[in-house]
C-alpha positions as CSV (number, residue, x, y, z in Angstrom):
1,M,5.1,-22.7,78.3
2,T,1.7,-21.1,78.8
3,S,1.9,-21.2,82.4
4,K,5.2,-19.2,82.4
5,R,3.4,-16.6,80.2
6,F,0.6,-16.3,82.7
7,M,2.9,-15.9,85.6
8,Y,4.8,-13.0,83.8
9,L,1.5,-11.5,83.0
10,K,0.3,-11.9,86.6
11,M,3.7,-10.2,87.8
12,I,3.1,-7.2,85.5
13,F,-0.6,-6.8,85.8
14,I,-1.0,-6.9,89.5
15,P,1.5,-4.0,90.5
16,I,0.0,-1.9,87.5
17,F,-3.3,-2.5,88.7
18,T,-2.4,-1.7,92.3
19,I,-0.8,1.6,91.2
20,I,-3.8,2.6,89.0
21,L,-6.2,1.8,91.9
22,L,-3.9,3.8,94.4
23,L,-4.0,6.8,92.0
24,I,-7.7,6.7,91.8
25,V,-8.2,6.7,95.5
26,L,-5.7,9.6,96.1
27,S,-7.2,11.7,93.3
28,I,-10.6,11.3,95.1
29,I,-9.1,12.2,98.4
30,Y,-7.1,15.2,96.8
31,K,-10.2,16.6,95.0
32,E,-12.3,16.8,98.4
33,D,-9.5,19.1,99.7
34,Y,-9.1,21.1,96.6
35,N,-12.4,23.1,96.9
36,Q,-13.9,23.7,100.3
37,S,-16.9,25.8,101.3
38,I,-15.8,28.5,103.9
39,T,-17.5,31.2,105.8
40,I,-16.9,34.9,105.1
41,E,-14.9,35.1,108.4
42,E,-12.4,32.7,107.3
43,I,-11.2,34.6,104.1
44,P,-8.5,36.6,105.6
45,I,-7.1,33.3,107.2
46,V,-7.0,31.5,103.8
47,L,-5.3,34.4,102.3
48,N,-3.0,34.8,105.2
49,R,-4.0,38.4,106.1
50,Y,-4.8,40.2,109.2
51,I,-7.5,42.3,107.7
52,A,-10.5,41.2,105.5
53,P,-10.6,42.3,102.0
54,K,-13.2,44.9,101.2
55,L,-16.2,43.1,99.7
56,P,-19.1,44.5,97.8
57,E,-21.8,45.8,100.0
58,G,-25.4,44.9,99.1
59,W,-24.6,41.8,96.7
60,K,-26.0,38.7,98.0
61,I,-23.5,35.8,98.4
62,K,-24.4,32.3,96.9
63,S,-21.2,30.6,97.9
64,I,-17.7,31.1,99.2
65,Q,-15.0,28.6,98.2
66,K,-11.4,28.1,99.3
67,I,-9.4,26.8,96.5
68,D,-6.1,25.2,97.5
69,D,-4.2,22.6,95.3
70,G,-1.3,22.5,97.8
71,F,1.2,23.8,95.2
72,V,0.4,27.6,94.7
73,S,-1.1,30.0,97.4
74,P,-4.6,29.4,98.2
75,S,-7.4,31.5,97.0
76,V,-10.9,32.5,97.4
77,K,-13.9,32.4,94.9
78,I,-17.1,34.3,96.0
79,K,-20.1,33.7,93.7
80,Y,-22.8,36.4,93.9
81,S,-26.5,36.2,93.2
82,N,-26.0,38.8,90.4
83,N,-23.9,36.4,88.5
84,I,-20.6,38.0,89.3
85,I,-17.7,35.9,90.6
86,L,-15.0,37.6,92.8
87,G,-11.7,35.9,93.0
88,L,-9.2,36.9,95.7
89,Y,-5.6,35.8,95.2
90,S,-2.1,36.3,96.9
91,S,-0.4,36.0,93.8
92,K,-1.4,37.3,90.2
93,P,-3.6,35.0,88.2
94,S,-3.3,34.9,84.6
95,Y,-5.8,34.6,81.7
96,P,-3.6,33.7,78.7
97,K,-6.4,33.3,76.1
98,M,-8.0,36.5,76.7
99,K,-7.5,40.0,75.3
100,E,-5.9,42.2,77.7
101,Q,-6.2,46.0,78.2
102,S,-5.2,48.2,81.2
103,T,-7.2,51.2,82.2
104,L,-7.7,53.6,85.3
105,I,-11.0,53.1,87.2
106,G,-11.4,55.9,89.9
107,N,-7.8,55.7,91.5
108,T,-7.3,52.1,90.7
109,Y,-5.4,50.6,87.8
110,V,-7.3,47.8,86.3
111,T,-6.4,45.3,83.7
112,I,-9.4,44.2,81.7
113,Y,-9.4,40.7,80.1
114,K,-12.0,40.1,77.4
115,G,-13.2,36.6,76.1
116,N,-16.2,35.6,74.2
117,S,-18.7,35.5,76.9
118,A,-17.1,37.1,80.0
119,T,-15.1,40.0,81.0
120,I,-12.6,40.0,84.0
121,Y,-11.5,42.9,85.8
122,L,-8.2,42.4,87.7
123,F,-6.5,44.8,90.1
124,F,-4.3,44.8,93.1
125,K,-5.3,46.3,96.4
126,D,-3.9,45.9,99.9
127,N,-1.7,43.0,98.8
128,I,-4.6,41.1,97.4
129,Y,-5.4,40.7,93.7
130,Y,-9.0,41.1,93.1
131,S,-10.4,39.3,89.9
132,L,-14.1,40.2,89.1
133,K,-15.6,38.1,86.4
134,G,-19.0,39.1,84.8
135,T,-20.8,39.7,81.7
136,S,-21.8,43.0,79.9
137,E,-25.2,43.0,81.8
138,N,-23.5,43.4,85.2
139,S,-20.4,45.5,84.0
140,E,-21.8,48.7,85.6
141,K,-22.1,46.9,89.1
142,I,-18.3,45.8,88.8
143,L,-17.2,49.3,87.9
144,E,-19.1,50.9,90.8
145,Y,-17.6,48.5,93.1
146,I,-14.1,49.1,91.9
147,K,-14.7,52.9,92.5
148,Q,-15.9,52.2,95.9
149,I,-12.8,50.0,96.9
150,N,-10.4,53.1,96.9
């Protein structure tokens, strides 16, 4: 009787253990492809564009990452040394837990999302969504950039 139970447990445990192990291995492989460091020249390729987006001049870049989960359009995240993060998207990103307000900055319609510690400025230019995440300390730099991009 005990050997039958052990055999049944073995028949159930081994396949479940194998599936869990496979899922762990796949998640490790998948995460490596999700965020990749890229160069500034690769940005148009990631976004499927012929022309590079207009990036801020004079801001020192810390890192550039391609974000691609394989389901939605790939995007680019650029971190600057002035603690501003520029996100470039082919499709509109959403920020559901933040307060939303629309305004005109220069000639550009901008949606401003406010959270507890950060503010995100989102606008659409040349078929790319630009998302600038910053704090109150660097909001002037963000506003200058939005005015210059026109």
